[in-house]
C-alpha positions in Angstrom: 6.9 -51.5 -157.6 6.4 -48.6 -159.9 5.7 -49.3 -163.5 7.3 -47.0 -166.1 5.1 -44.4 -167.7 3.3 -44.9 -171.0 4.2 -42.9 -174.0 1.2 -42.4 -176.3 2.5 -41.9 -179.8 0.8 -39.3 -182.0 -1.5 -40.1 -184.8 0.4 -41.9 -187.5 -0.7 -43.0 -191.0 -0.6 -46.8 -190.4 -3.0 -48.7 -192.6 -5.9 -50.7 -191.1 -4.9 -54.1 -189.9 -8.0 -55.6 -191.7 -7.5 -53.5 -194.8 -6.1 -56.3 -197.0 -8.8 -58.8 -196.0 -11.5 -56.3 -196.8 -10.2 -55.1 -200.2 -9.4 -58.7 -201.3 -12.8 -60.0 -200.1 -11.4 -62.5 -197.6 -13.0 -60.8 -194.5 -16.0 -63.0 -193.6 -19.3 -61.2 -192.8 -22.3 -62.7 -191.1 -24.1 -64.2 -194.2 -21.0 -65.5 -195.7 -20.0 -68.3 -193.3 -20.1 -71.8 -194.9 -22.4 -73.9 -192.9 -23.3 -77.5 -193.7 -26.9 -78.5 -194.5 -28.0 -74.9 -194.5 -31.5 -73.6 -195.3 -32.8 -70.2 -196.1 -35.4 -68.0 -194.4 -37.5 -65.3 -195.9 -39.9 -63.2 -193.9 -43.5 -62.2 -194.7 -44.6 -58.6 -193.9 -48.0 -57.2 -193.0 -49.7 -55.2 -195.7 -51.9 -53.3 -193.3 -50.9 -50.7 -190.7 -53.3 -51.8 -187.9 -55.6 -54.7 -187.2 -55.4 -58.4 -186.8 -54.8 -61.5 -188.8 -58.0 -63.6 -189.4 -56.5 -66.3 -191.6 -53.2 -67.5 -193.1 -53.5 -69.6 -196.2 -50.1 -71.2 -196.8 -51.2 -74.2 -199.0 -49.8 -72.9 -202.2 -46.5 -71.9 -200.5 -46.1 -75.4 -198.9 -46.5 -77.0 -202.3 -43.5 -75.2 -203.8 -40.6 -77.7 -204.1 -38.0 -77.2 -201.4 -40.2 -75.5 -198.9 -39.6 -76.9 -195.4 -41.8 -74.8 -193.1 -44.1 -71.8 -192.8 -43.9 -70.3 -189.3 -46.5 -67.9 -188.0 -48.3 -67.0 -184.8 -50.2 -70.2 -185.2 -47.1 -72.5 -184.7 -44.2 -70.3 -183.6 -42.1 -71.2 -180.5 -43.2 -69.2 -177.5 -40.8 -66.4 -176.3 -40.0 -65.5 -172.7 -38.7 -61.9 -172.9 -39.5 -59.9 -169.7 -38.9 -56.5 -171.2 -41.7 -54.8 -173.1 -40.1 -54.5 -176.5 -41.3 -55.1 -180.1 -39.5 -58.4 -180.4 -41.2 -59.7 -177.2 -44.5 -60.1 -179.2 -42.9 -61.5 -182.4 -45.3 -64.1 -183.9 -46.9 -64.4 -180.4 -50.4 -63.1 -181.4 -52.5 -62.1 -184.4 -52.1 -58.4 -183.7 -50.8 -56.0 -186.4 -49.1 -52.9 -185.0 -47.7 -51.3 -188.2 -47.4 -51.9 -191.9 -44.3 -54.0 -192.7 -44.4 -55.9 -189.4 -43.0 -59.5 -189.8 -45.9 -61.9 -189.4 -44.5 -65.1 -190.8 -41.3 -66.8 -192.0 -40.8 -69.3 -194.8 -37.9 -71.8 -194.7 -36.7 -73.5 -197.8 -33.8 -75.3 -199.3 -33.0 -72.3 -201.5 -33.4 -68.6 -201.1 -35.4 -68.4 -204.3 -37.9 -71.0 -203.2 -38.3 -69.3 -199.8 -38.9 -65.9 -201.4 -41.4 -67.4 -203.9 -43.3 -69.2 -201.1 -43.4 -66.0 -199.0 -45.1 -64.3 -201.9 -47.6 -67.1 -202.3 -49.0 -66.9 -198.8 -52.4 -65.3 -198.6 -53.1 -63.3 -195.4 -56.6 -62.2 -194.4 -57.0 -59.3 -192.1 -59.5 -57.4 -190.0 -58.4 -53.9 -190.7 -58.6 -51.2 -188.1 -58.2 -47.4 -188.5 -54.6 -46.4 -188.2 -52.9 -43.1 -187.1 -49.4 -42.2 -188.4 -49.6 -38.4 -188.2 -47.1 -36.5 -186.0 -48.1 -33.0 -185.2 -47.6 -30.5 -182.4 -51.3 -30.0 -181.8 -52.2 -33.5 -180.8 -53.9 -34.0 -177.5 -52.3 -37.4 -176.8 -48.7 -36.2 -176.6 -47.2 -37.3 -173.3 -44.1 -36.9 -171.2 -42.3 -40.2 -170.6 -41.4 -40.9 -167.0 -37.8 -40.9 -168.0 -35.8 -41.8 -171.1 -34.2 -45.2 -171.1 -33.9 -46.1 -174.8 -31.5 -48.9 -174.2 -34.0 -50.7 -172.0 -31.6 -51.0 -169.0 -28.4 -51.8 -170.9 -27.1 -48.3 -170.4 -28.4 -48.6 -166.8 -29.4 -44.9 -166.4 -32.4 -42.7 -167.0 -32.2 -39.4 -168.8 -34.5 -36.8 -167.3 -37.4 -36.0 -169.7 -37.6 -32.3 -168.9 -35.3 -29.8 -167.2 -35.8 -26.3 -165.9 -33.8 -23.6 -164.2 -34.7 -20.0 -163.2 -37.9 -18.2 -164.2 -38.2 -19.0 -167.9 -41.5 -17.2 -168.7 -40.5 -14.0 -166.9 -37.2 -14.0 -168.7 -38.9 -14.5 -172.1 -41.3 -11.6 -171.3 -38.5 -9.2 -170.4 -35.9 -10.2 -173.0 -35.0 -7.2 -175.3 -34.5 -9.5 -178.2 -36.7 -12.6 -178.6 -36.6 -15.5 -181.1 -39.4 -18.0 -181.2 -39.3 -20.5 -184.1 -40.1 -24.1 -184.9 -37.8 -26.4 -186.8 -38.6 -29.9 -188.2 -36.6 -32.9 -189.3 -38.1 -35.8 -191.2 -37.9 -39.5 -190.5 -34.5 -40.9 -191.7 -33.4 -44.5 -192.1 -30.1 -46.1 -191.3 -28.8 -47.8 -194.4 -25.5 -49.6 -193.6 -23.8 -51.2 -196.6 -24.1 -54.7 -195.2 -27.7 -55.6 -194.7 -28.8 -57.1 -191.5 -28.1 -60.8 -191.7 -28.0 -63.9 -189.4 -27.2 -67.6 -189.5 -28.7 -69.6 -186.7 -27.3 -73.1 -185.9 -28.7 -75.2 -183.1 -26.7 -78.1 -181.7 -28.8 -79.9 -179.1 -29.3 -77.3 -176.4 -26.7 -74.8 -177.6 -27.1 -72.1 -180.2 -24.5 -70.5 -182.4 -25.3 -67.2 -184.3 -23.3 -65.6 -187.0 -24.8 -62.1 -186.9 -24.2 -58.6 -188.1 -24.4 -56.6 -184.9 -22.8 -53.9 -182.8 -22.4 -55.9 -179.6 -22.3 -59.7 -179.5 -22.8 -60.0 -175.7 -26.0 -57.9 -175.6 -27.4 -59.9 -178.6 -26.5 -63.1 -176.7 -28.3 -62.0 -173.5 -31.5 -61.1 -175.4 -31.6 -64.4 -177.4 -30.8 -66.4 -174.3 -33.7 -64.8 -172.4 -36.1 -65.1 -175.3 -35.6 -68.8 -175.8 -35.2 -69.8 -172.2 -31.4 -70.5 -172.4 -28.5 -69.6 -170.2 -26.1 -67.1 -171.7 -23.5 -69.8 -171.8 -25.7 -71.8 -174.2 -25.5 -69.1 -176.8 -22.5 -68.1 -178.8 -22.6 -65.0 -181.1 -19.9 -64.5 -183.7 -19.4 -61.1 -185.4 -15.8 -60.3 -186.2 -16.7 -58.2 -189.3 -19.6 -55.8 -189.5 -20.3 -53.7 -192.5 -21.7 -50.6 -190.8 -24.4 -50.2 -188.2 -24.8 -46.6 -187.2 -27.0 -47.7 -184.3 -29.3 -50.0 -186.3 -27.3 -53.1 -185.3 -27.1 -52.2 -181.6 -29.9 -54.5 -180.5 -31.8 -57.6 -181.5 -34.4 -57.0 -184.3 -37.3 -59.2 -185.4 -35.3 -61.0 -188.2 -32.8 -62.3 -185.7 -35.4 -64.0 -183.5 -37.2 -65.3 -186.6 -34.1 -67.0 -187.8 -33.5 -68.6 -184.4 -37.2 -69.8 -184.4 -36.8 -71.2 -187.9 -33.7 -73.1 -187.1 -35.5 -74.5 -184.1 -38.5 -75.6 -186.1 -36.7 -77.2 -189.0 -33.8 -78.7 -187.0 -31.2 -77.3 -189.5 -29.1 -74.2 -189.8 -31.0 -71.2 -191.3 -29.6 -68.2 -193.1 -31.6 -64.9 -193.3 -30.5 -61.6 -194.9 -32.9 -58.7 -195.0 -33.6 -56.9 -198.3 -33.1 -53.1 -198.4 -36.9 -52.7 -198.4 -37.2 -54.9 -195.2 -34.7 -52.6 -193.5 -37.0 -49.6 -193.8 -39.6 -51.3 -191.5 -37.9 -53.5 -188.9 -34.4 -52.3 -187.9 -35.2 -48.8 -186.6 -34.9 -45.3 -188.0 -34.6 -41.7 -186.7 -37.9 -40.3 -185.5 -39.2 -37.2 -187.2 -39.0 -34.2 -184.9 -40.9 -31.0 -184.3 -38.8 -28.6 -182.2 -39.7 -25.2 -180.9 -36.7 -23.0 -179.8 -37.2 -19.8 -177.9 -34.1 -17.6 -177.2 -34.1 -14.4 -175.3 -31.0 -12.1 -175.3 -29.9 -8.7 -174.2 -28.7 -6.1 -176.7 -25.2 -7.5 -176.6 -26.4 -10.9 -177.6 -25.9 -12.6 -174.3 -28.6 -15.2 -173.7 -31.0 -14.5 -170.8 -33.2 -17.5 -171.5 -33.2 -20.6 -173.7 -36.0 -23.1 -174.1 -36.1 -26.2 -176.4 -39.3 -28.3 -176.7 -39.1 -31.4 -178.7 -41.9 -33.5 -180.1 -41.2 -37.0 -181.5 -43.0 -40.3 -182.3 -42.7 -43.8 -181.1 -44.6 -47.0 -181.9 -47.5 -48.6 -180.0 -45.4 -51.6 -179.1 -42.2 -50.0 -177.7 -41.2 -46.6 -176.4 -38.2 -45.0 -177.9 -37.5 -41.3 -177.4 -35.3 -39.2 -179.7 -33.5 -37.0 -177.2 -33.4 -33.9 -179.4 -33.2 -31.3 -176.6 -30.3 -32.9 -174.8 -27.5 -30.7 -176.2 -29.3 -27.6 -175.4 -29.0 -28.4 -171.7 -25.2 -27.9 -171.8 -24.0 -25.9 -174.8 -24.5 -22.3 -174.0 -24.7 -20.1 -170.8 -28.1 -18.8 -169.8 -29.5 -18.2 -166.3 -33.0 -19.3 -167.3 -33.6 -22.4 -169.3 -35.9 -25.3 -169.9 -36.1 -28.4 -172.1 -38.9 -30.8 -172.7 -39.6 -34.0 -174.7 -43.1 -35.0 -175.7 -43.9 -38.3 -177.4 -46.9 -39.8 -179.2 -47.6 -43.5 -179.9 -48.4 -44.0 -183.5 -49.1 -47.1 -185.7 -45.6 -47.0 -187.1 -42.4 -49.1 -186.7 -40.3 -48.5 -183.6 -37.7 -45.8 -184.1 -34.2 -46.5 -182.7 -30.7 -45.2 -182.6 -29.3 -43.5 -185.7 -25.9 -41.9 -185.8 -25.7 -39.2 -183.0 -29.3 -39.9 -181.8 -30.8 -36.7 -180.3 -27.8 -34.5 -181.0 -28.1 -34.7 -184.8 -31.6 -33.4 -185.2 -31.5 -31.3 -182.0 -28.5 -29.4 -182.9 -30.0 -28.5 -186.3 -32.7 -26.7 -184.5 -30.5 -25.1 -181.9 -27.7 -24.0 -184.2 -30.2 -22.7 -186.8 -31.9 -20.6 -184.0 -28.5 -19.3 -182.9 -27.9 -18.1 -186.4 -31.2 -16.4 -186.5 -30.5 -14.7 -183.1 -27.2 -13.5 -184.5 -29.0 -11.8 -187.3 -31.5 -10.2 -184.9 -28.7 -9.0 -182.7 -26.7 -7.8 -185.7 -23.7 -9.9 -184.6 -21.4 -12.2 -186.4 -22.6 -15.8 -185.7 -19.2 -16.8 -184.3 -19.1 -13.8 -182.0 -22.6 -14.6 -180.7 -21.5 -18.0 -179.7 -18.3 -16.7 -178.1 -20.3 -14.3 -176.0 -22.4 -17.2 -174.6 -19.5 -19.5 -173.8 -19.7 -21.2 -170.4 -17.1 -22.8 -168.1 -19.6 -25.0 -166.4 -22.3 -27.3 -167.6 -25.4 -25.2 -166.9 -27.7 -28.0 -165.7 -25.3 -29.8 -163.4 -22.9 -27.0 -162.4 -19.9 -29.3 -163.0 -16.9 -27.8 -164.8 -16.0 -29.3 -168.1 -13.1 -31.7 -168.1 -12.0 -29.9 -171.3 -13.9 -27.6 -173.6 -12.5 -26.7 -176.9 -15.4 -25.1 -178.6 -13.9 -21.6 -178.7 -10.7 -22.8 -180.1 -12.5 -24.8 -182.8 -14.6 -21.8 -183.8 -11.6 -19.5 -183.9 -9.3 -21.8 -185.8 -12.0 -22.8 -188.2 -12.8 -19.2 -188.9 -9.2 -18.5 -189.7 -8.8 -21.6 -192.0 -12.1 -21.1 -193.8 -11.6 -17.4 -194.5 -14.8 -16.6 -192.5 -13.8 -13.0 -191.8 -13.6 -12.2 -195.5 -17.3 -12.8 -196.0 -19.8 -10.0 -196.5 -22.3 -10.6 -193.7 -25.3 -9.3 -195.7 -27.6 -12.0 -197.1 -27.7 -12.4 -200.9 -24.6 -10.1 -201.2 -22.2 -12.5 -203.0 -22.8 -14.0 -206.4 -20.9 -15.5 -209.3 -23.1 -15.2 -212.4 -26.3 -17.1 -211.7 -24.9 -18.6 -208.6 -25.7 -17.1 -205.2 -22.9 -17.8 -202.7 -23.1 -18.1 -198.9 -21.2 -19.3 -195.9 -22.5 -20.7 -192.7 -21.2 -22.0 -189.3 -22.6 -24.2 -186.5 -21.2 -25.7 -183.3 -21.2 -29.4 -182.7 -20.9 -31.4 -179.5 -21.3 -35.0 -178.3 -20.9 -36.5 -174.8 -17.6 -38.3 -173.9 -18.9 -41.3 -172.0 -17.3 -44.6 -170.9 -18.9 -47.9 -170.2 -17.8 -51.1 -168.5 -15.6 -53.5 -170.4 -13.1 -56.3 -169.8 -10.1 -57.4 -171.8 -7.6 -60.2 -171.5 -4.0 -60.1 -172.6 -2.2 -63.5 -173.0 1.5 -63.2 -172.7 3.5 -65.7 -174.8 7.1 -66.8 -174.2 8.0 -66.0 -177.8 7.4 -62.3 -177.1 3.9 -62.1 -178.6 0.8 -60.7 -176.9 -2.7 -61.9 -177.6 -5.3 -59.3 -176.8 -8.9 -60.6 -176.4 -12.0 -58.4 -176.2 -15.6 -58.7 -177.5 -15.3 -55.3 -179.1 -17.2 -54.6 -182.4 -15.5 -53.3 -185.5 -18.2 -51.9 -187.8 -15.6 -50.6 -190.2 -14.5 -47.8 -188.0 -11.0 -49.3 -187.6 -11.4 -50.5 -184.0 -9.0 -53.4 -184.6 -6.3 -51.1 -185.6 -6.7 -48.5 -182.9 -7.1 -51.1 -180.1 -4.0 -52.9 -181.2 -2.2 -49.6 -181.2 -3.4 -48.9 -177.7 -2.2 -52.3 -176.5 1.2 -52.0 -178.1 1.7 -48.5 -176.7 0.5 -49.5 -173.2 2.8 -52.6 -173.3 5.7 -50.6 -174.7 6.2 -53.3 -177.4 6.3 -53.1 -181.2 2.9 -53.2 -182.9 3.9 -56.3 -184.8 4.0 -58.2 -181.5 0.3 -57.7 -180.7 -2.5 -60.0 -182.0 -6.0 -58.8 -181.4 -9.3 -60.7 -181.5 -12.7 -59.1 -181.4 -16.4 -59.9 -182.1 -17.1 -63.1 -180.3 -19.0 -63.9 -177.0 -16.2 -66.4 -176.1 -14.0 -63.3 -175.6 -14.1 -61.1 -172.5 -17.3 -59.0 -172.3 -17.3 -55.4 -173.6 -20.0 -52.8 -174.0 -21.5 -52.5 -177.5 -20.2 -50.2 -180.1 -22.4 -47.2 -179.7 -22.7 -43.7 -178.2 -19.1 -43.0 -179.3 -17.7 -45.0 -176.4 -15.9 -47.8 -178.1 -12.3 -46.7 -177.9 -12.7 -45.0 -174.5 -14.3 -48.1 -172.9 -12.4 -50.9 -174.6 -9.1 -49.1 -174.6 -9.4 -48.4 -170.9 -9.8 -52.2 -170.2 -6.8 -52.9 -172.4 -4.7 -50.3 -170.7 -5.6 -51.8 -167.3 -4.6 -55.3 -168.5 -1.4 -53.9 -170.0 -0.5 -52.2 -166.7 -0.9 -55.5 -164.9 1.2 -57.4 -167.5 4.0 -54.8 -167.1 3.8 -54.9 -163.4 4.2 -58.6 -163.3 7.0 -58.7 -165.9 8.9 -56.0 -164.0 8.4 -57.8 -160.7 9.7 -61.1 -162.2 12.6 -59.6 -164.1 10.9 -59.9 -167.4 10.7 -63.7 -167.4 7.7 -65.5 -168.9 6.9 -69.0 -167.9 6.9 -71.6 -170.6 3.1 -71.8 -170.6 2.8 -68.0 -170.6 0.3 -66.2 -168.5 -3.1 -64.4 -168.7 -4.1 -61.1 -167.3 -7.6 -59.6 -167.1 -8.2 -55.9 -167.3 -11.3 -54.0 -166.5 -12.9 -50.6 -167.3 -15.6 -49.5 -164.9 -17.7 -46.4 -164.8 -15.4 -43.3 -164.8 -15.3 -41.9 -161.2 -14.3 -38.5 -162.6 -17.7 -38.2 -164.3 -19.1 -37.2 -161.0 -16.7 -34.2 -160.9 -16.6 -33.1 -164.5 -18.9 -32.7 -167.5 -17.3 -34.5 -170.4 -17.9 -33.7 -174.0 -16.3 -33.4 -177.4 -16.8 -30.2 -179.3 -16.4 -29.0 -182.8 -17.2 -26.2 -185.3 -18.7 -26.9 -188.7 -18.2 -24.4 -191.7 -20.0 -24.7 -195.0 -19.9 -22.8 -198.3 -22.9 -23.2 -200.6 -23.6 -22.1 -204.2 -27.3 -21.9 -205.2 -28.6 -21.6 -208.8 -31.0 -18.7 -209.0 -32.9 -20.4 -211.8 -33.3 -24.0 -210.5 -32.8 -23.7 -206.8 -30.1 -26.4 -207.0 -27.8 -26.3 -204.0 -24.1 -27.2 -204.3 -21.7 -27.5 -201.4 -18.2 -26.9 -202.7 -16.6 -26.7 -199.3 -17.1 -28.2 -195.8 -14.6 -27.7 -192.9 -14.9 -29.4 -189.5 -12.5 -28.5 -186.7 -12.8 -30.7 -183.6 -11.7 -30.9 -180.0 -11.9 -34.6 -179.1 -9.0 -35.4 -176.7 -6.0 -37.2 -178.0 -6.1 -38.4 -181.6 -4.4 -41.8 -181.5 -4.6 -42.6 -185.2 -4.7 -39.7 -187.7 -5.9 -41.7 -190.7 -8.7 -43.4 -188.9 -9.8 -40.2 -187.1 -10.0 -38.3 -190.4 -12.0 -41.0 -191.9 -14.5 -40.9 -189.0 -14.9 -37.1 -189.0 -15.2 -37.1 -192.8 -17.8 -39.8 -192.8 -19.9 -38.0 -190.2 -19.7 -34.7 -192.1 -20.8 -36.4 -195.3 -23.8 -37.8 -193.4 -24.5 -34.3 -192.2 -24.5 -33.1 -195.7 -26.9 -35.9 -196.6 -29.2 -35.0 -193.7 -29.2 -31.4 -194.8 -30.0 -31.9 -198.5 -31.3 -35.4 -199.2 -32.5 -37.8 -196.6 -36.2 -37.9 -196.0 -38.4 -41.0 -195.4 -41.8 -40.0 -196.8 -44.9 -41.4 -194.9 -48.0 -42.2 -197.0 -50.8 -41.6 -194.4 -53.3 -43.6 -196.4 -51.2 -46.8 -196.3 -49.3 -46.0 -193.1 -46.0 -46.8 -194.7 -42.8 -45.1 -195.8 -43.1 -45.1 -199.6 -39.5 -44.4 -200.6 -38.1 -47.6 -199.1 -35.1 -48.2 -201.3 -32.2 -46.3 -202.8 -34.2 -45.3 -205.8 -36.4 -43.1 -203.6 -34.3 -42.6 -200.5 -31.6 -40.2 -201.6 -28.1 -40.1 -200.2 -25.1 -38.0 -201.4 -22.6 -38.9 -204.1 -19.2 -37.4 -204.9 -20.9 -34.8 -207.1 -22.6 -33.3 -204.1 -19.5 -31.9 -202.4 -16.1 -30.9 -203.8 -14.0 -30.6 -200.7 -14.4 -31.8 -197.1 -11.6 -30.7 -194.9 -11.0 -32.1 -191.4 -8.8 -30.7 -188.6 -8.5 -31.0 -184.9 -6.9 -29.1 -182.1 -4.5 -30.6 -179.5 -6.5 -31.3 -176.4 -5.2 -32.7 -173.1 -8.0 -34.2 -171.0 -6.6 -36.5 -168.3 -10.0 -37.1 -166.8 -11.9 -39.0 -169.5 -9.8 -42.2 -169.6 -6.1 -43.3 -169.4 -5.6 -42.5 -173.1 -7.2 -39.1 -172.9 -9.4 -39.9 -175.9 -13.0 -38.9 -176.7 -15.4 -40.6 -179.1 -15.3 -39.3 -182.7 -17.8 -41.6 -184.5 -20.8 -39.3 -184.2 -19.7 -35.7 -183.6 -18.9 -35.2 -187.3 -22.6 -35.3 -188.2 -23.7 -33.0 -185.5 -24.0 -29.4 -186.6 -23.2 -30.0 -190.3 -26.8 -29.7 -191.4 -27.3 -26.4 -189.5 -24.1 -25.0 -191.0 -25.4 -25.7 -194.5 -28.8 -24.3 -193.7 -27.2 -21.2 -192.3 -25.1 -20.9 -195.4 -28.2 -21.1 -197.5 -29.7 -18.2 -195.6 -26.6 -16.2 -196.1 -26.7 -16.9 -199.8 -30.4 -16.3 -200.4 -31.9 -14.5 -197.4 -34.3 -17.5 -197.1 -34.4 -19.4 -193.8 -35.0 -23.1 -194.2 -36.4 -24.5 -190.9 -37.6 -27.8 -192.3 -35.2 -30.4 -193.6 -34.2 -31.4 -196.2 -33.2 -28.3 -198.2 -34.7 -29.0 -201.6 -34.9 -26.7 -204.7 -38.7 -26.4 -204.3 -38.3 -24.8 -200.9 -36.0 -22.1 -202.4 -37.8 -21.5 -205.6 -41.3 -21.2 -204.0 -39.9 -18.5 -201.7 -38.0 -16.6 -204.4 -34.3 -17.6 -204.3 
């Protein structure tokens, strides 16, 4: 029997389904659950960067009224994780791998008592020389065998290096050659909701209220660590106040909280402070990136190389894949990319919004702007001349590729062609004015997911899926997908997310949520409609359930799948102070069908704001003497405010891509940040004639070079 076709309605301005709960404060986040007989945990951090603990004096701490336990490597439960990660060694030995490492946990009747006791503990150390210096001239840089940052959860390895053609010969013979190095600093995720957990043991079962981006992956890690079956662990996370990659996987505080609840035999709450989060929940590795471009006199690339150097910790390997986008963005017959890593005595880096692409595209798109100057070409024209129909490294055609349309439509909307291309040619009083452009891209992946639709006799449909809504509006768009796929009014759909009792879905990350979860919901909806049409629309009194699935996309073997965009920036720079203002940003994107215009605009705008922050503000400053990031709070770690930008405009082109998934959507959560920093840096060059290759763009870098 043939099921009637779906009709995907265009983006509409419906409000978020959870909007009322959030603005009225009734949405319950991890730390806010009311649990009887609860206690409070507060962690103790190492004050050295490398060495070992020789003694722990907790006598004063234990004498504080209300203190129930002090847990350290001397008395902590043993863990049984098989994967070599940082959490596998948590409180399992006296070894210190970085400053800020969690080395103990105090549990008390009140948070105040726990914190006071944590400060009263005296730790004695055997200090060893530490090394926290990332540089390109180190002799211990190495090439990882393959990049698997998700430790098997993504279930695929990214090649460390790639090469095609004769790179060195092409560089030697290129009429126009660019060879420059670009750097980005360490940057820290800072979601509005801090990382928080409540752990509650009930005999041999464990319940966790936790702020995370994927309840099932957290469940599996905890079950393995504590020798439980997955069915013995329930993770509840219906509301998450931002994650940006930092809440994708289990961090030390989560295991500490579970340990603490096990030791004291009562529920334990733990919420990290902002300062804690700069040490133990991941960050973006600093990068050193060398780009070499060789072109003919018409600006057509003959060769492109991208060599990225990043850092990881001594306890876990994580590689910032900064050269990834260079493998597919522009045509060039000769090309190579490499990633080199050094193990330092620092915290382990992790995912941060658009990992790899965000810092990598700053380098690539800055270099393309420099090449345009060398070729005396308009930067947009240079990119158009190097457009490609096929992904260079794989030879696969793109399922859709809207980069040219984004550049052209963006140029028209932004007034690009009215600019004087000469650097330092436009001014308004003491303000130098410049315009810059950069491309953006992000892969359009899909991962496995399952979803259940329960059909009720009263005409309601209950959609169950362990998706994660970090504030992106996942509830709203998934309910919309279900209603459209079922061909019923949106009011008839009830959606539940964020609980391991629901059907398993891949975590929220890599811009795959809507594509993966939505595909499973569509599959379930098709089965529901097939059954209803086969039975003349009748529903039994007890209703019925249908399970839908989303597997790996078979079309990914035939096509390269990516979102694309073009970022435009206008900057004003004060000649006297070097202050940079960004009165205008414009992003134009090609990201498949846009299912919900209001949510999409919010995602793009948020990404571009973060790109502005990356360009002008964010920098985690390492003190090599102490081996620690010194600006570990919002007083020292700067992020933008409304005063930093006057107008951010978002637009998208209509793009039909039938290969990515049944909805024709591509992820939009991360592409907004990609390219924004390069567009701003390129605009700064146009305004001043000064090329900033080291982020962030601060007044001193302009004043010292004569802006």
